[in-house]
DOGU-245145 format. One record per residue (C-alpha): residue number from 1; x, y, z; residue in one letter. Coordinates in steps of 0.2 Angstrom, whole numbers. Example, Ala and Ser with C-alpha at 12.3 -4.5 7.8 and 13.67 -1.06 7.14 Angstrom:
# DOGU-245145
n;c1;c2;c3;res
1;62;-22;39;A .
2;68;-5;36;S .
This chain:
# DOGU-245145
n;c1;c2;c3;res
1;94;264;-264;M .
2;100;272;-280;S .
3;94;279;-296;L .
4;111;281;-304;L .
5;117;280;-322;F .
6;134;274;-318;R .
7;149;280;-328;P .
8;157;267;-340;H .
9;173;260;-333;Q .
10;188;257;-345;S .
11;192;239;-350;V .
12;209;240;-341;L .
13;202;247;-325;S .
14;188;234;-325;A .
15;200;220;-328;A .
16;211;225;-314;I .
17;197;228;-302;A .
18;190;210;-307;A .
19;207;202;-303;L .
20;209;211;-287;L .
21;191;208;-281;L .
22;193;190;-285;S .
23;209;189;-274;W .
24;202;200;-261;H .
25;187;188;-259;A .
26;199;173;-257;Q .
27;209;182;-244;T .
28;195;188;-234;Q .
29;184;172;-234;A .
30;192;166;-218;Q .
31;189;183;-209;T .
32;172;189;-215;N .
33;163;180;-200;D .
34;173;188;-187;S .
35;179;205;-192;A .
36;165;217;-197;P .
37;170;231;-210;A .
38;165;248;-205;K .
39;151;253;-217;G .
40;151;235;-225;K .
41;140;234;-240;E .
42;127;220;-240;E .
43;126;216;-258;S .
44;140;218;-271;K .
45;141;214;-289;P .
46;154;200;-292;N .
47;170;203;-302;A .
48;164;195;-318;A .
49;149;207;-318;Q .
50;160;221;-315;L .
51;172;216;-329;A .
52;158;214;-341;A .
53;152;232;-339;Q .
54;152;242;-356;P .
55;168;252;-357;A .
56;173;268;-366;T .
57;188;278;-366;S .
58;194;295;-369;G .
59;190;312;-361;P .
60;171;311;-365;E .
61;169;294;-356;A .
62;179;302;-342;A .
63;167;316;-339;T .
64;151;306;-341;T .
65;140;312;-326;P .
66;130;303;-313;V .
67;112;308;-315;V .
68;101;307;-299;N .
69;84;310;-294;V .
70;90;314;-276;V .
71;93;295;-273;S .
72;97;284;-259;E .
73;113;274;-261;R .
74;112;255;-264;Q .
75;116;251;-246;T .
76;111;261;-230;N .
77;122;261;-215;R .
78;116;254;-199;I .
79;111;270;-192;D .
80;107;282;-207;R .
81;100;284;-225;Q .
82;112;292;-238;V .
83;105;302;-252;Y .
84;115;307;-267;D .
85;113;325;-274;I .
86;128;328;-284;K .
87;127;330;-303;N .
88;108;330;-303;D .
89;100;341;-316;A .
90;89;350;-302;S .
91;105;354;-292;T .
92;113;366;-305;A .
93;110;383;-298;G .
94;99;377;-283;S .
95;102;381;-265;S .
96;104;367;-252;I .
97;86;371;-246;G .
98;79;368;-263;D .
99;87;351;-264;V .
100;83;346;-246;L .
101;65;347;-251;N .
102;68;332;-263;N .
103;75;321;-248;V .
104;62;309;-241;P .
105;52;316;-225;S .
106;63;332;-226;V .
107;54;349;-229;N .
108;61;367;-230;V .
109;48;380;-230;D .
110;50;397;-238;P .
111;57;405;-222;N .
112;71;392;-222;G .
113;64;382;-207;T .
114;70;364;-209;V .
115;58;350;-203;R .
116;61;331;-203;L .
117;45;320;-201;R .
118;36;336;-195;G .
119;49;341;-181;S .
120;58;357;-181;E .
121;71;351;-168;R .
122;83;346;-182;V .
123;102;347;-181;T .
124;111;352;-197;V .
125;129;347;-198;L .
126;142;349;-211;V .
127;153;334;-213;D .
128;148;328;-196;G .
129;153;344;-187;K .
130;143;360;-181;P .
131;147;377;-189;T .
132;142;394;-184;A .
133;132;398;-199;Q .
134;120;384;-195;M .
135;117;391;-177;Q .
136;101;400;-172;G .
137;93;413;-183;E .
138;108;411;-195;N .
139;103;394;-201;R .
140;87;398;-211;A .
141;97;411;-221;A .
142;111;400;-224;A .
143;100;385;-230;I .
144;92;397;-243;N .
145;108;404;-249;A .
146;122;390;-249;L .
147;124;382;-266;P .
148;119;364;-267;A .
149;134;361;-278;E .
150;145;362;-263;N .
151;139;345;-257;Y .
152;138;328;-264;E .
153;126;319;-252;S .
154;114;321;-238;V .
155;114;309;-223;Q .
156;97;308;-214;V .
157;100;301;-196;I .
158;83;300;-187;N .
159;90;291;-172;N .
160;108;298;-170;P .
161;121;287;-162;G .
162;132;291;-147;A .
163;145;298;-159;E .
164;134;313;-163;F .
165;133;328;-151;G .
166;117;339;-148;N .
167;123;355;-156;E .
168;113;366;-167;A .
169;95;360;-162;G .
170;96;343;-155;G .
171;84;329;-161;G .
172;87;320;-178;P .
173;101;325;-189;I .
174;104;331;-207;L .
175;122;329;-211;N .
176;128;338;-227;L .
177;143;329;-235;I .
178;154;341;-244;S .
179;161;337;-261;R .
180;177;327;-261;R .
181;191;333;-272;Y .
182;202;317;-274;T .
183;203;315;-293;K .
184;221;315;-300;P .
185;225;330;-311;G .
186;215;345;-313;G .
187;196;345;-312;N .
188;182;357;-310;G .
189;166;365;-316;S .
190;158;383;-319;V .
191;140;387;-320;A .
192;129;402;-321;G .
193;110;405;-320;N .
194;98;419;-323;L .
195;81;422;-316;G .
196;68;435;-316;P .
197;69;453;-308;A .
198;88;453;-306;G .
199;90;436;-299;R .
200;106;427;-304;K .
201;119;415;-297;N .
202;136;409;-303;A .
203;147;395;-297;F .
204;164;388;-300;A .
205;175;375;-292;N .
206;191;367;-296;G .
207;204;355;-289;S .
208;221;349;-293;Y .
209;229;333;-286;S .
210;247;326;-289;A .
211;260;317;-280;G .
212;256;318;-261;Y .
213;245;333;-261;A .
214;229;340;-267;S .
215;221;357;-267;V .
216;203;363;-271;N .
217;194;380;-271;G .
218;176;386;-274;S .
219;167;402;-277;F .
220;149;406;-277;N .
221;138;421;-280;Y .
222;119;422;-278;R .
223;107;436;-279;R .
224;90;429;-274;D .
225;75;430;-262;G .
226;57;429;-260;N .
227;43;442;-260;E .
228;28;440;-248;S .
229;12;447;-242;E .
230;5;444;-225;G .
231;-13;446;-218;D .
232;-16;443;-200;D .
233;-32;444;-190;V .
234;-30;443;-171;R .
235;-45;442;-159;E .
236;-44;444;-140;R .
237;-58;435;-131;L .
238;-64;442;-114;D .
239;-71;427;-104;P .
240;-79;439;-92;A .
241;-89;450;-104;S .
242;-89;438;-119;S .
243;-83;453;-129;S .
244;-71;451;-144;V .
245;-58;464;-149;S .
246;-51;463;-166;R .
247;-34;468;-174;L .
248;-30;468;-192;H .
249;-13;469;-200;Q .
250;-7;468;-218;T .
251;11;468;-224;S .
252;21;467;-240;Q .
253;40;463;-240;R .
254;52;465;-254;R .
255;70;462;-255;G .
256;84;452;-264;L .
257;99;445;-254;T .
258;116;445;-261;D .
259;127;430;-256;F .
260;145;428;-259;I .
261;155;413;-254;Q .
262;173;407;-257;G .
263;184;393;-250;G .
264;200;384;-252;V .
265;206;368;-245;G .
266;220;355;-246;G .
267;226;338;-241;R .
268;244;332;-239;Y .
269;249;314;-236;N .
270;264;316;-225;Y .
271;268;298;-225;N .
272;259;281;-228;E .
273;250;283;-212;R .
274;247;302;-209;D .
275;236;314;-218;T .
276;235;332;-214;L .
277;220;342;-220;T .
278;215;361;-219;A .
279;202;372;-226;S .
280;196;390;-225;L .
281;179;397;-231;S .
282;172;414;-231;L .
283;154;420;-235;N .
284;145;437;-234;K .
285;126;439;-235;R .
286;117;455;-238;G .
287;102;460;-227;N .
288;93;473;-237;D .
289;74;473;-238;F .
290;59;485;-239;R .
291;42;482;-231;S .
292;25;491;-229;N .
293;13;487;-215;E .
294;-5;493;-211;H .
295;-12;490;-194;L .
296;-30;493;-189;S .
297;-36;492;-171;D .
298;-55;490;-171;F .
299;-58;487;-153;G .
300;-74;478;-150;T .
301;-83;488;-165;G .
302;-82;488;-184;S .
303;-74;505;-186;V .
304;-55;507;-183;P .
305;-51;516;-167;L .
306;-32;516;-172;V .
307;-26;515;-190;D .
308;-8;519;-196;Y .
309;5;514;-209;L .
310;23;508;-206;T .
311;37;509;-219;R .
312;53;499;-214;R .
313;69;500;-224;V .
314;83;488;-219;G .
315;101;486;-224;S .
316;116;477;-217;G .
317;126;461;-220;D .
318;132;445;-211;A .
319;150;439;-212;L .
320;154;421;-209;N .
321;171;412;-209;H .
322;177;395;-204;E .
323;194;388;-202;V .
324;197;369;-201;V .
325;212;359;-198;A .
326;213;340;-196;G .
327;225;325;-194;W .
328;222;307;-197;E .
329;233;292;-193;R .
330;230;276;-201;R .
331;237;260;-193;F .
332;242;244;-200;N .
333;225;235;-196;T .
334;213;239;-210;D .
335;200;251;-204;G .
336;210;257;-188;E .
337;212;276;-187;S .
338;214;290;-176;L .
339;207;307;-181;K .
340;209;325;-173;V .
341;198;339;-179;D .
342;200;357;-174;L .
343;188;371;-182;R .
344;184;388;-177;H .
345;169;397;-185;S .
346;160;414;-183;S .
347;145;424;-189;N .
348;145;443;-188;N .
349;128;450;-192;N .
350;124;469;-193;N .
351;107;476;-198;A .
352;100;493;-198;D .
353;81;496;-199;T .
354;72;512;-200;A .
355;54;513;-196;A .
356;43;528;-202;L .
357;25;530;-197;Y .
358;11;538;-206;Q .
359;-5;540;-195;P .
360;-22;537;-203;V .
361;-33;538;-188;M .
362;-27;541;-169;L .
363;-39;545;-155;P .
364;-36;560;-144;A .
365;-32;549;-129;T .
366;-25;531;-127;G .
367;-16;531;-144;A .
368;0;522;-146;P .
369;16;533;-147;V .
370;22;533;-165;L .
371;40;540;-166;R .
372;50;537;-181;D .
373;66;527;-175;Y .
374;81;517;-182;T .
375;86;500;-175;Q .
376;103;494;-176;N .
377;106;475;-172;L .
378;124;468;-170;E .
379;125;449;-166;S .
380;141;439;-165;L .
381;143;420;-163;I .
382;160;412;-160;R .
383;161;393;-161;L .
384;176;383;-157;T .
385;176;364;-159;D .
386;189;351;-155;L .
387;186;333;-157;S .
388;196;317;-157;S .
389;190;300;-163;D .
390;197;283;-163;Y .
391;191;268;-173;S .
392;198;250;-173;G .
393;194;232;-171;K .
394;192;226;-153;V .
395;189;208;-151;G .
396;176;202;-164;S .
397;169;219;-166;G .
398;173;237;-171;F .
399;175;251;-158;L .
400;173;269;-161;T .
401;177;281;-146;A .
402;181;299;-144;G .
403;179;316;-135;G .
404;174;333;-139;R .
405;175;350;-132;W .
406;165;364;-139;Q .
407;164;383;-134;R .
408;151;395;-139;T .
409;151;413;-136;R .
410;136;424;-142;Q .
411;132;442;-141;T .
412;117;451;-146;T .
413;116;470;-146;D .
414;100;479;-150;Y .
415;100;499;-150;R .
416;85;509;-154;Y .
417;87;528;-158;L .
418;73;541;-161;F .
419;75;549;-178;L .
420;69;566;-172;D .
421;82;569;-159;N .
422;94;554;-160;G .
423;90;549;-142;G .
424;91;531;-136;L .
425;75;522;-132;D .
426;81;512;-117;T .
427;65;503;-116;R .
428;69;494;-132;R .
429;88;493;-132;S .
430;97;479;-124;N .
431;114;469;-124;L .
432;113;451;-121;F .
433;128;438;-119;K .
434;128;420;-119;L .
435;143;408;-114;A .
436;141;389;-116;Q .
437;154;375;-114;D .
438;150;357;-119;V .
439;162;343;-114;T .
440;157;326;-121;A .
441;164;308;-122;A .
442;157;293;-131;Y .
443;159;275;-136;A .
444;151;264;-149;T .
445;153;246;-152;Y .
446;148;237;-168;E .
447;147;218;-168;L .
448;141;204;-180;P .
449;132;192;-168;L .
450;131;179;-182;N .
451;129;179;-201;P .
452;111;186;-199;L .
453;112;198;-184;W .
454;122;213;-181;S .
455;123;225;-166;F .
456;129;243;-163;K .
457;127;250;-146;G .
458;134;267;-138;G .
459;133;279;-124;L .
460;137;298;-124;R .
461;140;308;-109;V .
462;138;327;-111;E .
463;141;340;-98;H .
464;135;358;-102;T .
465;139;374;-93;A .
466;129;389;-97;L .
467;130;407;-92;D .
468;118;421;-97;L .
469;121;440;-94;D .
470;107;452;-99;Q .
471;118;467;-97;V .
472;105;480;-99;S .
473;95;475;-84;T .
474;109;467;-74;S .
475;100;450;-75;V .
476;112;435;-74;Q .
477;108;416;-74;A .
478;119;400;-74;S .
479;115;382;-77;N .
480;125;366;-77;S .
481;119;349;-81;Y .
482;125;332;-87;T .
483;116;320;-98;N .
484;119;302;-102;Y .
485;112;297;-119;L .
486;112;279;-125;P .
487;109;272;-142;S .
488;106;255;-149;L .
489;104;248;-167;F .
490;100;230;-172;L .
491;100;223;-190;T .
492;93;207;-195;Y .
493;97;201;-213;K .
494;82;192;-220;L .
495;90;188;-237;D .
496;102;195;-250;Q .
497;92;211;-253;F .
498;82;213;-237;S .
499;85;219;-219;N .
500;76;223;-203;L .
501;83;237;-193;R .
502;78;242;-175;L .
503;85;258;-167;S .
504;83;268;-151;Y .
505;91;284;-146;A .
506;90;297;-132;D .
507;94;315;-137;R .
508;92;333;-130;I .
509;88;349;-138;S .
510;95;365;-130;R .
511;86;381;-131;P .
512;93;394;-143;A .
513;100;410;-137;A .
514;85;420;-142;G .
515;74;409;-132;D .
516;84;413;-117;L .
517;85;432;-118;N .
518;73;439;-105;P .
519;73;456;-113;F .
520;56;462;-120;V .
521;57;465;-139;N .
522;44;477;-146;Y .
523;38;472;-164;A .
524;24;486;-161;S .
525;14;492;-147;E .
526;2;478;-149;Y .
527;15;463;-151;S .
528;30;461;-139;I .
529;41;445;-136;S .
530;54;439;-123;S .
531;64;424;-119;G .
532;65;414;-104;N .
533;82;412;-95;P .
534;76;397;-85;H .
535;72;386;-100;L .
536;78;368;-99;L .
537;83;357;-113;P .
538;70;346;-121;V .
539;72;328;-118;K .
540;69;317;-134;L .
541;67;298;-134;H .
542;65;289;-151;S .
543;61;272;-157;L .
544;61;265;-175;E .
545;58;249;-184;L .
546;62;248;-202;G .
547;61;236;-217;Y .
548;72;238;-232;E .
549;72;228;-248;T .
550;75;228;-266;K .
551;60;221;-276;I .
552;66;208;-288;K .
553;84;214;-283;G .
554;82;230;-293;L .
555;69;242;-285;M .
556;74;249;-268;P .
557;60;250;-256;A .
558;58;253;-237;S .
559;45;254;-224;L .
560;49;262;-207;R .
561;38;264;-192;G .
562;43;277;-178;Y .
563;38;284;-161;L .
564;45;299;-153;R .
565;42;306;-136;H .
566;48;324;-130;E .
567;47;330;-112;S .
568;50;348;-105;D .
569;44;354;-122;V .
570;48;372;-126;I .
571;32;379;-131;T .
572;27;397;-136;E .
573;15;405;-124;R .
574;4;420;-129;R .
575;-3;431;-115;T .
576;-12;448;-115;F .
577;-3;459;-103;I .
578;-15;473;-107;S .
579;-31;474;-117;P .
580;-21;477;-133;T .
581;-4;471;-130;T .
582;0;452;-133;L .
583;16;445;-125;L .
584;24;430;-133;T .
585;37;420;-123;T .
586;43;402;-121;K .
587;41;389;-107;E .
588;44;371;-103;N .
589;27;365;-103;E .
590;20;347;-105;G .
591;25;333;-116;D .
592;23;329;-134;R .
593;22;312;-143;A .
594;24;309;-162;A .
595;23;293;-172;G .
596;20;287;-190;G .
597;24;276;-204;V .
598;37;281;-218;E .
599;38;272;-235;F .
600;49;274;-250;S .
601;51;266;-267;I .
602;62;269;-282;M .
603;60;260;-299;A .
604;64;263;-317;M .
605;59;258;-335;I .
606;75;252;-342;P .
607;81;260;-359;P .
608;75;251;-375;N .
609;62;242;-366;M .
610;46;237;-376;K .
611;29;232;-372;W .
612;18;225;-386;N .
613;31;231;-398;G .
614;30;249;-392;I .
615;46;257;-385;S .
616;43;263;-368;L .
617;51;280;-361;P .
618;67;278;-351;S .
619;61;284;-334;I .
620;67;283;-316;R .
621;55;288;-302;F .
622;54;289;-284;M .
623;39;290;-272;F .
624;39;291;-254;N .
625;28;297;-240;G .
626;25;299;-221;N .
627;9;297;-212;W .
628;11;302;-194;G .
629;2;310;-179;F .
630;8;323;-167;I .
631;0;324;-149;E .
632;4;337;-136;Q .
633;-3;344;-120;D .
634;-16;357;-122;R .
635;-11;373;-112;L .
636;-23;385;-103;G .
637;-20;401;-94;L .
638;-12;391;-79;L .
639;-2;378;-89;G .
640;-7;361;-95;P .
641;-25;357;-94;T .
642;-24;338;-94;G .
643;-31;337;-111;E .
644;-22;333;-127;K .
645;-21;341;-144;R .
646;-19;329;-158;R .
647;-18;330;-177;T .
648;-14;317;-191;P .
649;-3;323;-205;S .
650;1;315;-222;L .
651;17;321;-231;G .
652;20;315;-249;L .
653;35;317;-261;Q .
654;38;311;-278;G .
655;49;313;-293;G .
656;54;306;-310;A .
657;68;308;-322;Q .
658;65;305;-340;W .
659;79;303;-352;S .
660;70;310;-367;I .
661;85;308;-378;T .
662;104;304;-374;P .
663;106;322;-372;D .
664;90;328;-364;D .
665;84;324;-346;T .
666;68;331;-338;L .
667;66;330;-319;T .
668;50;332;-310;F .
669;49;334;-291;M .
670;34;338;-280;T .
671;30;337;-261;F .
672;15;340;-250;R .
673;19;344;-232;Q .
674;4;339;-220;G .
675;-4;349;-206;K .
676;8;352;-191;Q .
677;5;357;-173;L .
678;15;373;-169;S .
679;15;380;-151;G .
680;-3;383;-146;E .
681;-9;382;-164;G .
682;-5;373;-180;Y .
683;1;376;-198;R .
684;-10;371;-213;E .
685;-3;360;-227;P .
686;6;367;-241;F .
687;15;360;-257;S .
688;27;363;-271;M .
689;30;357;-289;V .
690;48;360;-297;N .
691;54;355;-314;L .
692;71;355;-322;A .
693;77;351;-339;L .
694;95;348;-344;E .
695;101;348;-362;H .
696;119;342;-366;K .
697;128;351;-380;F .
698;143;340;-377;S .
699;148;329;-362;P .
700;156;344;-354;R .
701;143;358;-359;L .
702;125;358;-354;S .
703;110;370;-353;L .
704;99;369;-337;N .
705;81;376;-335;L .
706;73;376;-318;R .
707;56;381;-314;A .
708;52;383;-295;N .
709;34;382;-287;D .
710;25;380;-303;V .
711;8;380;-296;F .
712;11;393;-282;R .
713;8;380;-268;G .
714;20;387;-254;T .
715;8;399;-246;D .
716;9;398;-227;Q .
717;-7;397;-216;R .
718;-5;398;-197;Y .
719;-19;396;-184;R .
720;-20;399;-165;V .
721;-36;395;-155;D .
722;-36;396;-136;T .
723;-47;402;-123;D .
724;-42;420;-125;V .
725;-34;421;-142;L .
726;-39;417;-160;R .
727;-26;422;-173;D .
728;-27;419;-192;H .
729;-10;423;-201;N .
730;-9;420;-220;D .
731;8;423;-229;V .
732;8;422;-248;N .
733;25;418;-254;V .
734;31;422;-272;H .
735;42;407;-276;Q .
736;36;404;-294;R .
737;50;408;-306;R .
738;61;401;-320;L .
739;80;400;-320;Y .
740;90;398;-336;V .
741;109;393;-335;G .
742;124;385;-342;L .
743;136;372;-334;R .
744;153;367;-340;Y .
745;165;354;-333;T .
746;184;353;-337;F .
747;198;341;-333;G .
748;197;322;-334;G .
749;199;306;-325;V .
750;215;297;-324;A .
751;218;278;-324;G .
752;220;277;-306;N .
753;204;286;-303;D .
754;195;274;-315;A .
755;200;260;-304;V .
756;193;269;-289;R .
757;177;271;-298;N .
758;176;253;-303;A .
759;180;247;-285;L .
760;166;259;-278;Q .
761;154;253;-291;A .
762;158;235;-285;A .
763;154;240;-267;G .
764;173;240;-261;V .
765;178;254;-248;N .
766;190;265;-258;P .
767;200;267;-242;D .
768;202;248;-239;S .
769;217;238;-242;Q .
770;211;230;-258;V .
771;208;248;-265;A .
772;225;253;-260;K .
773;232;238;-269;D .
774;223;243;-285;A .
775;230;260;-284;M .
776;247;253;-281;R .
777;246;241;-296;M .
778;239;255;-307;M .
779;253;267;-301;Q .
780;266;254;-307;G .
781;260;257;-325;Q .
782;264;276;-323;Q .
783;280;285;-319;S .
784;284;282;-301;K .
785;288;296;-289;P .
786;307;299;-285;E .
787;304;296;-266;V .
788;297;279;-266;T .
789;293;278;-248;E .
790;279;291;-249;K .
791;262;285;-256;P .
792;255;290;-273;A .
793;241;303;-274;A .
794;228;289;-275;E .
795;233;283;-257;K .
796;224;298;-250;K .
797;206;296;-244;N .
């Protein structure tokens, strides 16, 4: 599905594309029934329609932007939905987390936690591969800091096929597709935005392509963050005496995060068949914050027995780098290729936090020990990933097969020092190491059974070897297991615009390093936590049936029903180990089931449309929602009780883009996330409304205004209610703010790239043979390279 204002094609490129499409249709007529094209489009405009498109010329036409309301492309692939985010008015100056909130059934809360259809077990990949900055606790900060302008689309893969591993969370996948820099000549853009209280960001990217090579670079700076206040009331229930003990804690947190990111990459066509790629990216994020906390222990009475204040001051930084190298060999058969990808990424996180106490009321006996201390945290993640993938025609179908080796090394070092004498608090200090190796092989086979039915099946085999070392307490643990993960996709073509899709997939979700560390971490004398080195991966089984159509051939709409079952669910367990101390840990306990119905529709009021003689506004809009339920085993003191906890949840998203004038575009986006079960409790619904206005001073220069959380709807409400614990935790998050910025683009589109755009608009794969022939014909009208056996720049992907 798409909400695109397509750029005009030049008359020359449209005519060339029309001739080539006509020739291509004739030459492919005999093979269409037997040879499936990978990612084949199901509805394409004919050559005459393409040639009849309005045309302009000159640099202004070349820079006419695509305007989206985070829209789904015209044709989904058999196993995923694709949503465009590039050049959207709401993208300028936004983080990728801001934009993900506009993608159907996706939600990012103020803490950076990503949910898809209500599930937190979401894998976030970049260009189909894992990266260290999207691992563990680093992911939330990266989601809120990485610029949306680094990416051109988001792939939502609810039932991942066998080609996808189970890194970075397992479960469904959000695949962020980086911007592609393939336009001939020099191209780029710069942007800057200002917000309240010192918030600001700046972005620049550029690329140059000529001959056989292309290079690109980007730079981003962001100073941003959320302020919050918390109010937590915890009650301990004593079944023996029926007494209730109450603890009340309030907190205020302030702090802005500085984020600097830069990267450079390139591509070189070594010959007609071989392409080399490489890239390097670096980013650094600050960890500065200040917080004030007030804790009151009332015991079973109404007057505090213990009352004190805590002031925390934190500083530090996180440094991430990633190096990528790739090689692709394209064979004579169209679509046959071999790819090898090697990448190494790391994340170094260093944070120092000082805690200063101020007693208000302490009893003479039994009071907690309040000694000012400083905590130093150093964490290190190293991720190396080597993969090889082959794709090609086998028989009447298309085979994709490959293997992957991934090594993860993670170290977490906590050191607590008393400020009065510099002594080490051995009770709270610990060193933890994790070593994990995953070896995998997969194969998928896609086959058109007949003109109406198509099939894709696959199997992935993963072997995991895990070693844990809690150095401080000399606790070691190892685990080794193999998983066989099948996937199946069926598509039935109802008519030119409509498809039925059935999919099934098995996945696993491995526990994070913090979930495995058995050392006890003290947030305070009243709240402690620890991991569990014996955790097993969660097993996930998901089934989906979807209907996709275009109403009257114009308005994309979809309806999907889904079921998901999880076993060995990793669940938070809260247990009082003393009358005042609550221990939170994690265990594999019980099963969880989820299901629901997801719907989406996109439509538009075309420009210059009238009703009863009245001109209607030119508006494109989208509306989608997800009604679902979550059901999981109820836990008691000894584990599952045999009863079930169940809650329905309604999530809604909507947006509209109004072309007020040819130079002014207003974008409105809103979502409501429904109630969600969380551990032994639940999180109440919350919502957000965002506005964005773009004014074009020229085709290259635009003014952007963006208002976040207009109605302050993102406050979080968490509830826990068990036999021994009631906990009400309210977090008020200040996200309502206005950003003002400018964006300027430079460079232009050469004739070869106009042909590429025309072919893409017609639904032709730009890497197919017909696209290469178009580039070759266009190249003939320009100066030819001296070494004729090497391809022109347009022959690269």
